[in-house]
PyMOL Python script that loads the backbone (N, CA, C, O; Angstrom):
from pymol import cmd

cmd.read_pdbstr("""\
ATOM      1  N   MET A   1      -7.473  -2.558  -0.311  1.00  0.00           N
ATOM      2  CA  MET A   1      -6.561  -1.877  -1.201  1.00  0.00           C
ATOM      3  C   MET A   1      -7.404  -0.985  -2.118  1.00  0.00           C
ATOM      4  O   MET A   1      -7.753  -1.384  -3.230  1.00  0.00           O
ATOM      5  N   PRO A   2      -7.723   0.204  -1.654  1.00  0.00           N
ATOM      6  CA  PRO A   2      -8.653   1.088  -2.366  1.00  0.00           C
ATOM      7  C   PRO A   2      -8.247   1.413  -3.804  1.00  0.00           C
ATOM      8  O   PRO A   2      -9.114   1.636  -4.649  1.00  0.00           O
ATOM      9  N   GLU A   3      -6.971   1.444  -4.088  1.00  0.00           N
ATOM     10  CA  GLU A   3      -6.502   1.768  -5.440  1.00  0.00           C
ATOM     11  C   GLU A   3      -6.242   0.513  -6.266  1.00  0.00           C
ATOM     12  O   GLU A   3      -5.675   0.597  -7.356  1.00  0.00           O
ATOM     13  N   GLY A   4      -6.647  -0.641  -5.764  1.00  0.00           N
ATOM     14  CA  GLY A   4      -6.394  -1.904  -6.452  1.00  0.00           C
ATOM     15  C   GLY A   4      -5.092  -2.521  -5.983  1.00  0.00           C
ATOM     16  O   GLY A   4      -4.289  -1.872  -5.313  1.00  0.00           O
ATOM     17  N   LYS A   5      -4.888  -3.784  -6.341  1.00  0.00           N
ATOM     18  CA  LYS A   5      -3.680  -4.502  -5.941  1.00  0.00           C
ATOM     19  C   LYS A   5      -2.698  -4.500  -7.095  1.00  0.00           C
ATOM     20  O   LYS A   5      -2.982  -5.068  -8.149  1.00  0.00           O
ATOM     21  N   PRO A   6      -1.549  -3.870  -6.914  1.00  0.00           N
ATOM     22  CA  PRO A   6      -0.540  -3.891  -7.975  1.00  0.00           C
ATOM     23  C   PRO A   6       0.019  -5.300  -8.185  1.00  0.00           C
ATOM     24  O   PRO A   6       0.050  -6.105  -7.254  1.00  0.00           O
ATOM     25  N   ALA A   7       0.452  -5.589  -9.395  1.00  0.00           N
ATOM     26  CA  ALA A   7       1.083  -6.876  -9.694  1.00  0.00           C
ATOM     27  C   ALA A   7       2.280  -7.084  -8.776  1.00  0.00           C
ATOM     28  O   ALA A   7       3.050  -6.157  -8.524  1.00  0.00           O
ATOM     29  N   GLY A   8       2.428  -8.297  -8.283  1.00  0.00           N
ATOM     30  CA  GLY A   8       3.568  -8.638  -7.439  1.00  0.00           C
ATOM     31  C   GLY A   8       3.423  -8.267  -5.981  1.00  0.00           C
ATOM     32  O   GLY A   8       4.318  -8.543  -5.182  1.00  0.00           O
ATOM     33  N   VAL A   9       2.313  -7.645  -5.617  1.00  0.00           N
ATOM     34  CA  VAL A   9       2.079  -7.236  -4.231  1.00  0.00           C
ATOM     35  C   VAL A   9       1.041  -8.171  -3.617  1.00  0.00           C
ATOM     36  O   VAL A   9      -0.030  -8.388  -4.183  1.00  0.00           O
ATOM     37  N   ARG A  10       1.372  -8.714  -2.462  1.00  0.00           N
ATOM     38  CA  ARG A  10       0.441  -9.607  -1.764  1.00  0.00           C
ATOM     39  C   ARG A  10      -0.773  -8.814  -1.300  1.00  0.00           C
ATOM     40  O   ARG A  10      -0.637  -7.701  -0.792  1.00  0.00           O
ATOM     41  N   CYS A  11      -1.945  -9.380  -1.472  1.00  0.00           N
ATOM     42  CA  CYS A  11      -3.163  -8.718  -1.018  1.00  0.00           C
ATOM     43  C   CYS A  11      -3.139  -8.594   0.503  1.00  0.00           C
ATOM     44  O   CYS A  11      -2.832  -9.558   1.205  1.00  0.00           O
ATOM     45  N   VAL A  12      -3.456  -7.426   0.999  1.00  0.00           N
ATOM     46  CA  VAL A  12      -3.439  -7.184   2.443  1.00  0.00           C
ATOM     47  C   VAL A  12      -4.557  -7.940   3.158  1.00  0.00           C
ATOM     48  O   VAL A  12      -4.531  -8.063   4.383  1.00  0.00           O
ATOM     49  N   GLN A  13      -5.532  -8.443   2.415  1.00  0.00           N
ATOM     50  CA  GLN A  13      -6.655  -9.158   3.024  1.00  0.00           C
ATOM     51  C   GLN A  13      -6.412 -10.655   3.181  1.00  0.00           C
ATOM     52  O   GLN A  13      -7.280 -11.360   3.694  1.00  0.00           O
ATOM     53  N   LEU A  14      -5.251 -11.162   2.752  1.00  0.00           N
ATOM     54  CA  LEU A  14      -4.944 -12.577   2.931  1.00  0.00           C
ATOM     55  C   LEU A  14      -4.407 -12.817   4.335  1.00  0.00           C
ATOM     56  O   LEU A  14      -3.543 -12.084   4.815  1.00  0.00           O
ATOM     57  N   ASP A  15      -4.929 -13.854   4.989  1.00  0.00           N
ATOM     58  CA  ASP A  15      -4.436 -14.186   6.324  1.00  0.00           C
ATOM     59  C   ASP A  15      -3.215 -15.105   6.219  1.00  0.00           C
ATOM     60  O   ASP A  15      -2.719 -15.362   5.122  1.00  0.00           O
ATOM     61  N   GLU A  16      -2.739 -15.591   7.355  1.00  0.00           N
ATOM     62  CA  GLU A  16      -1.531 -16.422   7.395  1.00  0.00           C
ATOM     63  C   GLU A  16      -1.701 -17.715   6.599  1.00  0.00           C
ATOM     64  O   GLU A  16      -0.717 -18.282   6.125  1.00  0.00           O
ATOM     65  N   GLY A  17      -2.933 -18.184   6.449  1.00  0.00           N
ATOM     66  CA  GLY A  17      -3.219 -19.400   5.697  1.00  0.00           C
ATOM     67  C   GLY A  17      -3.582 -19.127   4.247  1.00  0.00           C
ATOM     68  O   GLY A  17      -4.054 -20.017   3.540  1.00  0.00           O
ATOM     69  N   ASN A  18      -3.360 -17.882   3.800  1.00  0.00           N
ATOM     70  CA  ASN A  18      -3.684 -17.435   2.439  1.00  0.00           C
ATOM     71  C   ASN A  18      -5.181 -17.461   2.151  1.00  0.00           C
ATOM     72  O   ASN A  18      -5.592 -17.616   1.001  1.00  0.00           O
ATOM     73  N   LEU A  19      -5.988 -17.311   3.182  1.00  0.00           N
ATOM     74  CA  LEU A  19      -7.431 -17.230   3.005  1.00  0.00           C
ATOM     75  C   LEU A  19      -7.860 -15.770   3.059  1.00  0.00           C
ATOM     76  O   LEU A  19      -7.303 -14.974   3.814  1.00  0.00           O
ATOM     77  N   CYS A  20      -8.851 -15.431   2.253  1.00  0.00           N
ATOM     78  CA  CYS A  20      -9.330 -14.051   2.177  1.00  0.00           C
ATOM     79  C   CYS A  20     -10.144 -13.688   3.416  1.00  0.00           C
ATOM     80  O   CYS A  20     -11.093 -14.386   3.773  1.00  0.00           O
ATOM     81  N   ARG A  21      -9.767 -12.599   4.063  1.00  0.00           N
ATOM     82  CA  ARG A  21     -10.502 -12.122   5.242  1.00  0.00           C
ATOM     83  C   ARG A  21     -11.859 -11.528   4.860  1.00  0.00           C
ATOM     84  O   ARG A  21     -12.735 -11.379   5.713  1.00  0.00           O
ATOM     85  N   LEU A  22     -12.034 -11.189   3.575  1.00  0.00           N
ATOM     86  CA  LEU A  22     -13.277 -10.571   3.124  1.00  0.00           C
ATOM     87  C   LEU A  22     -14.239 -11.566   2.477  1.00  0.00           C
ATOM     88  O   LEU A  22     -15.310 -11.177   2.011  1.00  0.00           O
ATOM     89  N   PHE A  23     -13.865 -12.846   2.445  1.00  0.00           N
ATOM     90  CA  PHE A  23     -14.706 -13.851   1.791  1.00  0.00           C
ATOM     91  C   PHE A  23     -16.113 -13.823   2.380  1.00  0.00           C
ATOM     92  O   PHE A  23     -16.290 -13.894   3.596  1.00  0.00           O
ATOM     93  N   GLY A  24     -17.110 -13.720   1.503  1.00  0.00           N
ATOM     94  CA  GLY A  24     -18.503 -13.686   1.942  1.00  0.00           C
ATOM     95  C   GLY A  24     -18.979 -12.332   2.422  1.00  0.00           C
ATOM     96  O   GLY A  24     -20.140 -12.185   2.805  1.00  0.00           O
ATOM     97  N   GLN A  25     -18.097 -11.331   2.408  1.00  0.00           N
ATOM     98  CA  GLN A  25     -18.450  -9.993   2.871  1.00  0.00           C
ATOM     99  C   GLN A  25     -18.758  -9.089   1.677  1.00  0.00           C
ATOM    100  O   GLN A  25     -18.184  -9.281   0.605  1.00  0.00           O
ATOM    101  N   PRO A  26     -19.643  -8.117   1.838  1.00  0.00           N
ATOM    102  CA  PRO A  26     -19.957  -7.216   0.720  1.00  0.00           C
ATOM    103  C   PRO A  26     -18.758  -6.359   0.296  1.00  0.00           C
ATOM    104  O   PRO A  26     -18.730  -5.854  -0.826  1.00  0.00           O
ATOM    105  N   GLU A  27     -17.780  -6.192   1.171  1.00  0.00           N
ATOM    106  CA  GLU A  27     -16.597  -5.379   0.847  1.00  0.00           C
ATOM    107  C   GLU A  27     -15.626  -6.104  -0.087  1.00  0.00           C
ATOM    108  O   GLU A  27     -14.710  -5.483  -0.626  1.00  0.00           O
ATOM    109  N   ARG A  28     -15.816  -7.401  -0.280  1.00  0.00           N
ATOM    110  CA  ARG A  28     -14.912  -8.174  -1.138  1.00  0.00           C
ATOM    111  C   ARG A  28     -15.017  -7.654  -2.569  1.00  0.00           C
ATOM    112  O   ARG A  28     -16.121  -7.540  -3.103  1.00  0.00           O
ATOM    113  N   PRO A  29     -13.875  -7.334  -3.201  1.00  0.00           N
ATOM    114  CA  PRO A  29     -13.905  -6.802  -4.564  1.00  0.00           C
ATOM    115  C   PRO A  29     -14.552  -7.776  -5.552  1.00  0.00           C
ATOM    116  O   PRO A  29     -14.408  -8.992  -5.422  1.00  0.00           O
ATOM    117  N   ALA A  30     -15.257  -7.234  -6.530  1.00  0.00           N
ATOM    118  CA  ALA A  30     -15.940  -8.054  -7.533  1.00  0.00           C
ATOM    119  C   ALA A  30     -14.963  -8.952  -8.276  1.00  0.00           C
ATOM    120  O   ALA A  30     -15.284 -10.103  -8.572  1.00  0.00           O
ATOM    121  N   VAL A  31     -13.776  -8.443  -8.581  1.00  0.00           N
ATOM    122  CA  VAL A  31     -12.796  -9.253  -9.315  1.00  0.00           C
ATOM    123  C   VAL A  31     -12.423 -10.499  -8.521  1.00  0.00           C
ATOM    124  O   VAL A  31     -12.189 -11.556  -9.108  1.00  0.00           O
ATOM    125  N   CYS A  32     -12.367 -10.394  -7.223  1.00  0.00           N
ATOM    126  CA  CYS A  32     -12.054 -11.553  -6.376  1.00  0.00           C
ATOM    127  C   CYS A  32     -13.232 -12.520  -6.339  1.00  0.00           C
ATOM    128  O   CYS A  32     -13.049 -13.735  -6.408  1.00  0.00           O
ATOM    129  N   ALA A  33     -14.429 -11.980  -6.232  1.00  0.00           N
ATOM    130  CA  ALA A  33     -15.619 -12.822  -6.175  1.00  0.00           C
ATOM    131  C   ALA A  33     -15.814 -13.586  -7.482  1.00  0.00           C
ATOM    132  O   ALA A  33     -16.342 -14.698  -7.476  1.00  0.00           O
ATOM    133  N   GLN A  34     -15.393 -13.001  -8.597  1.00  0.00           N
ATOM    134  CA  GLN A  34     -15.558 -13.637  -9.906  1.00  0.00           C
ATOM    135  C   GLN A  34     -14.456 -14.644 -10.211  1.00  0.00           C
ATOM    136  O   GLN A  34     -14.601 -15.457 -11.124  1.00  0.00           O
ATOM    137  N   PHE A  35     -13.369 -14.603  -9.469  1.00  0.00           N
ATOM    138  CA  PHE A  35     -12.249 -15.513  -9.725  1.00  0.00           C
ATOM    139  C   PHE A  35     -12.614 -16.923  -9.288  1.00  0.00           C
ATOM    140  O   PHE A  35     -13.136 -17.133  -8.194  1.00  0.00           O
ATOM    141  N   SER A  36     -12.333 -17.877 -10.152  1.00  0.00           N
ATOM    142  CA  SER A  36     -12.560 -19.286  -9.835  1.00  0.00           C
ATOM    143  C   SER A  36     -11.219 -19.998  -9.907  1.00  0.00           C
ATOM    144  O   SER A  36     -10.595 -20.048 -10.967  1.00  0.00           O
ATOM    145  N   ALA A  37     -10.778 -20.543  -8.792  1.00  0.00           N
ATOM    146  CA  ALA A  37      -9.480 -21.217  -8.751  1.00  0.00           C
ATOM    147  C   ALA A  37      -9.462 -22.371  -9.743  1.00  0.00           C
ATOM    148  O   ALA A  37     -10.429 -23.124  -9.860  1.00  0.00           O
ATOM    149  N   ASP A  38      -8.350 -22.497 -10.451  1.00  0.00           N
ATOM    150  CA  ASP A  38      -8.176 -23.550 -11.447  1.00  0.00           C
ATOM    151  C   ASP A  38      -6.734 -24.034 -11.363  1.00  0.00           C
ATOM    152  O   ASP A  38      -5.824 -23.213 -11.247  1.00  0.00           O
ATOM    153  N   PRO A  39      -6.502 -25.336 -11.417  1.00  0.00           N
ATOM    154  CA  PRO A  39      -5.126 -25.847 -11.324  1.00  0.00           C
ATOM    155  C   PRO A  39      -4.176 -25.239 -12.358  1.00  0.00           C
ATOM    156  O   PRO A  39      -2.983 -25.101 -12.089  1.00  0.00           O
ATOM    157  N   ALA A  40      -4.689 -24.876 -13.535  1.00  0.00           N
ATOM    158  CA  ALA A  40      -3.838 -24.263 -14.558  1.00  0.00           C
ATOM    159  C   ALA A  40      -3.350 -22.886 -14.121  1.00  0.00           C
ATOM    160  O   ALA A  40      -2.303 -22.424 -14.573  1.00  0.00           O
ATOM    161  N   VAL A  41      -4.099 -22.240 -13.254  1.00  0.00           N
ATOM    162  CA  VAL A  41      -3.742 -20.905 -12.769  1.00  0.00           C
ATOM    163  C   VAL A  41      -3.065 -20.980 -11.407  1.00  0.00           C
ATOM    164  O   VAL A  41      -2.110 -20.251 -11.142  1.00  0.00           O
ATOM    165  N   CYS A  42      -3.560 -21.859 -10.548  1.00  0.00           N
ATOM    166  CA  CYS A  42      -3.106 -21.897  -9.161  1.00  0.00           C
ATOM    167  C   CYS A  42      -2.141 -23.028  -8.836  1.00  0.00           C
ATOM    168  O   CYS A  42      -1.531 -23.024  -7.767  1.00  0.00           O
ATOM    169  N   GLY A  43      -1.990 -23.996  -9.735  1.00  0.00           N
ATOM    170  CA  GLY A  43      -1.115 -25.122  -9.455  1.00  0.00           C
ATOM    171  C   GLY A  43      -1.681 -25.996  -8.350  1.00  0.00           C
ATOM    172  O   GLY A  43      -2.868 -25.935  -8.030  1.00  0.00           O
ATOM    173  N   ALA A  44      -0.804 -26.812  -7.772  1.00  0.00           N
ATOM    174  CA  ALA A  44      -1.224 -27.748  -6.732  1.00  0.00           C
ATOM    175  C   ALA A  44      -0.669 -27.386  -5.359  1.00  0.00           C
ATOM    176  O   ALA A  44      -1.049 -27.993  -4.359  1.00  0.00           O
ATOM    177  N   THR A  45       0.231 -26.396  -5.301  1.00  0.00           N
ATOM    178  CA  THR A  45       0.844 -25.995  -4.034  1.00  0.00           C
ATOM    179  C   THR A  45       0.885 -24.476  -3.949  1.00  0.00           C
ATOM    180  O   THR A  45       0.698 -23.784  -4.950  1.00  0.00           O
ATOM    181  N   ASP A  46       1.133 -23.962  -2.745  1.00  0.00           N
ATOM    182  CA  ASP A  46       1.279 -22.511  -2.582  1.00  0.00           C
ATOM    183  C   ASP A  46       2.410 -21.979  -3.454  1.00  0.00           C
ATOM    184  O   ASP A  46       2.281 -20.919  -4.066  1.00  0.00           O
ATOM    185  N   GLU A  47       3.521 -22.718  -3.510  1.00  0.00           N
ATOM    186  CA  GLU A  47       4.682 -22.275  -4.290  1.00  0.00           C
ATOM    187  C   GLU A  47       4.340 -22.188  -5.775  1.00  0.00           C
ATOM    188  O   GLU A  47       4.732 -21.236  -6.450  1.00  0.00           O
ATOM    189  N   GLN A  48       3.611 -23.180  -6.282  1.00  0.00           N
ATOM    190  CA  GLN A  48       3.210 -23.150  -7.688  1.00  0.00           C
ATOM    191  C   GLN A  48       2.260 -21.987  -7.946  1.00  0.00           C
ATOM    192  O   GLN A  48       2.367 -21.315  -8.972  1.00  0.00           O
ATOM    193  N   ALA A  49       1.340 -21.748  -7.032  1.00  0.00           N
ATOM    194  CA  ALA A  49       0.393 -20.646  -7.195  1.00  0.00           C
ATOM    195  C   ALA A  49       1.123 -19.314  -7.268  1.00  0.00           C
ATOM    196  O   ALA A  49       0.813 -18.488  -8.126  1.00  0.00           O
ATOM    197  N   ILE A  50       2.081 -19.096  -6.387  1.00  0.00           N
ATOM    198  CA  ILE A  50       2.833 -17.833  -6.383  1.00  0.00           C
ATOM    199  C   ILE A  50       3.562 -17.660  -7.713  1.00  0.00           C
ATOM    200  O   ILE A  50       3.556 -16.576  -8.297  1.00  0.00           O
ATOM    201  N   ARG A  51       4.188 -18.734  -8.185  1.00  0.00           N
ATOM    202  CA  ARG A  51       4.942 -18.660  -9.439  1.00  0.00           C
ATOM    203  C   ARG A  51       4.006 -18.418 -10.627  1.00  0.00           C
ATOM    204  O   ARG A  51       4.256 -17.526 -11.438  1.00  0.00           O
ATOM    205  N   LEU A  52       2.934 -19.204 -10.735  1.00  0.00           N
ATOM    206  CA  LEU A  52       2.021 -19.081 -11.868  1.00  0.00           C
ATOM    207  C   LEU A  52       1.294 -17.739 -11.878  1.00  0.00           C
ATOM    208  O   LEU A  52       1.204 -17.092 -12.922  1.00  0.00           O
ATOM    209  N   LEU A  53       0.780 -17.320 -10.736  1.00  0.00           N
ATOM    210  CA  LEU A  53       0.080 -16.037 -10.674  1.00  0.00           C
ATOM    211  C   LEU A  53       1.032 -14.873 -10.922  1.00  0.00           C
ATOM    212  O   LEU A  53       0.660 -13.886 -11.558  1.00  0.00           O
ATOM    213  N   GLY A  54       2.257 -14.987 -10.420  1.00  0.00           N
ATOM    214  CA  GLY A  54       3.262 -13.955 -10.682  1.00  0.00           C
ATOM    215  C   GLY A  54       3.567 -13.830 -12.159  1.00  0.00           C
ATOM    216  O   GLY A  54       3.719 -12.722 -12.674  1.00  0.00           O
ATOM    217  N   GLU A  55       3.657 -14.963 -12.845  1.00  0.00           N
ATOM    218  CA  GLU A  55       3.911 -14.949 -14.285  1.00  0.00           C
ATOM    219  C   GLU A  55       2.735 -14.325 -15.039  1.00  0.00           C
ATOM    220  O   GLU A  55       2.939 -13.539 -15.964  1.00  0.00           O
ATOM    221  N   LEU A  56       1.514 -14.669 -14.650  1.00  0.00           N
ATOM    222  CA  LEU A  56       0.345 -14.058 -15.285  1.00  0.00           C
ATOM    223  C   LEU A  56       0.308 -12.552 -15.052  1.00  0.00           C
ATOM    224  O   LEU A  56      -0.007 -11.789 -15.966  1.00  0.00           O
ATOM    225  N   GLU A  57       0.626 -12.124 -13.839  1.00  0.00           N
ATOM    226  CA  GLU A  57       0.661 -10.688 -13.548  1.00  0.00           C
ATOM    227  C   GLU A  57       1.724 -10.000 -14.395  1.00  0.00           C
ATOM    228  O   GLU A  57       1.493  -8.915 -14.930  1.00  0.00           O
ATOM    229  N   ARG A  58       2.893 -10.634 -14.516  1.00  0.00           N
ATOM    230  CA  ARG A  58       3.976 -10.048 -15.304  1.00  0.00           C
ATOM    231  C   ARG A  58       3.562  -9.920 -16.770  1.00  0.00           C
ATOM    232  O   ARG A  58       3.828  -8.897 -17.400  1.00  0.00           O
ATOM    233  N   LEU A  59       2.920 -10.940 -17.308  1.00  0.00           N
ATOM    234  CA  LEU A  59       2.529 -10.940 -18.716  1.00  0.00           C
ATOM    235  C   LEU A  59       1.414  -9.951 -19.029  1.00  0.00           C
ATOM    236  O   LEU A  59       1.287  -9.496 -20.165  1.00  0.00           O
ATOM    237  N   THR A  60       0.610  -9.618 -18.030  1.00  0.00           N
ATOM    238  CA  THR A  60      -0.537  -8.737 -18.279  1.00  0.00           C
ATOM    239  C   THR A  60      -0.365  -7.339 -17.698  1.00  0.00           C
ATOM    240  O   THR A  60      -1.280  -6.518 -17.780  1.00  0.00           O
ATOM    241  N   ALA A  61       0.788  -7.062 -17.118  1.00  0.00           N
ATOM    242  CA  ALA A  61       1.012  -5.735 -16.509  1.00  0.00           C
ATOM    243  C   ALA A  61       1.253  -4.681 -17.574  1.00  0.00           C
ATOM    244  O   ALA A  61       1.459  -3.512 -17.250  1.00  0.00           O
TER     245      ALA A  61
END
""", "prot")
cmd.dss("prot")
cmd.show_as("cartoon", "prot")
cmd.util.cbc("prot")
cmd.orient("prot")
């Protein structure tokens, strides 16, 4: 996503299992490499992660 990932838009680099296709690659954006998953941000399930991250994106957009 050369122009960055807009809030509410799924990253095009996520596979069907929600894993990053660029993990470990030099093309992986710095912001992604610096992100550290935390239960307060990601919850315990995919559904919680979508809700929590969506709320953070909404609050910071």
